[in-house]
C-alpha positions in Angstrom: -32.5 41.3 6.9 -31.8 38.4 3.9 -30.3 35.3 4.6 -26.8 34.1 3.4 -26.8 31.5 0.9 -24.7 28.6 1.8 -22.3 27.1 -0.5 -22.2 23.1 -0.5 -19.4 21.5 -1.4 -19.8 18.5 -3.9 -18.0 15.2 -2.6 -15.2 13.8 -4.2 -15.4 10.6 -6.0 -12.7 8.4 -5.9 -12.2 5.2 -7.3 -13.2 2.0 -5.0 -10.4 0.3 -3.0 -9.8 -3.3 -3.5 -7.3 -5.7 -2.3 -5.4 -7.1 -5.3 -4.3 -10.5 -3.3 -7.9 -11.2 -3.1 -8.7 -10.2 -6.7 -6.1 -12.1 -8.4 -6.4 -15.2 -6.0 -2.8 -14.7 -4.6 -2.4 -17.0 -1.5 1.2 -16.8 -1.1 3.4 -13.6 -0.8 6.8 -14.6 -2.1 9.6 -12.6 -0.5 11.6 -13.5 -3.2 10.3 -11.5 -5.2 11.4 -7.8 -4.8 10.3 -6.3 -7.5 6.9 -7.1 -6.7 7.3 -6.1 -2.9 8.4 -2.6 -4.3 4.7 -1.5 -4.9 4.3 -1.7 -0.9 7.3 0.5 -0.1 7.6 4.2 -0.3 10.8 6.0 -1.5 12.1 6.0 1.7 12.1 2.4 2.5 8.6 2.4 4.6 5.8 0.0 4.4 2.6 1.9 3.0 -0.6 1.7 5.0 -3.6 -0.4 4.3 -5.4 2.7 3.2 -3.2 4.0 0.5 -2.6 0.6 -1.0 -6.0 -0.9 -0.1 -4.8 -4.1 0.7 -7.3 -6.0 3.3 -5.7 -6.7 6.8 -5.0 -10.6 6.2 -2.6 -9.8 3.8 -1.2 -6.4 4.5 0.4 -9.0 7.6 1.9 -11.3 5.1 3.0 -8.5 3.3 4.8 -7.2 6.1 6.3 -10.2 6.8 7.3 -10.8 3.4 9.1 -7.6 3.2 10.8 -8.1 6.5 12.2 -11.3 5.1 13.5 -9.7 1.9 15.3 -7.0 3.9 16.9 -9.7 6.2 18.1 -11.6 3.0 19.7 -8.1 1.5 17.1 -8.1 -1.7 15.8 -5.0 -0.3 17.5 -2.1 1.3 16.0 -1.3 5.0 16.7 2.5 4.4 17.1 4.0 0.6 17.1 7.5 -0.4 16.0 6.5 -3.7 14.7 3.2 -4.4 12.6 3.6 -7.6 
């Protein structure tokens, strides 16, 4: 009996994720800049996770605090149907 040929999948090559704060040397995330913080929020107003943005844990926590502060002073909406 002949053996079946196995098909192997080629691995998907994705670009390497990096922390944009470490790369640019940003130490303080300004909560008064809603345009910058929009990059870390999806269409529904939720924070994007680290695995999507590539942000390190230290800066992801700072982004979360900055977004919460920005929402509190009404620069960003808590919930939105279409923000972008």
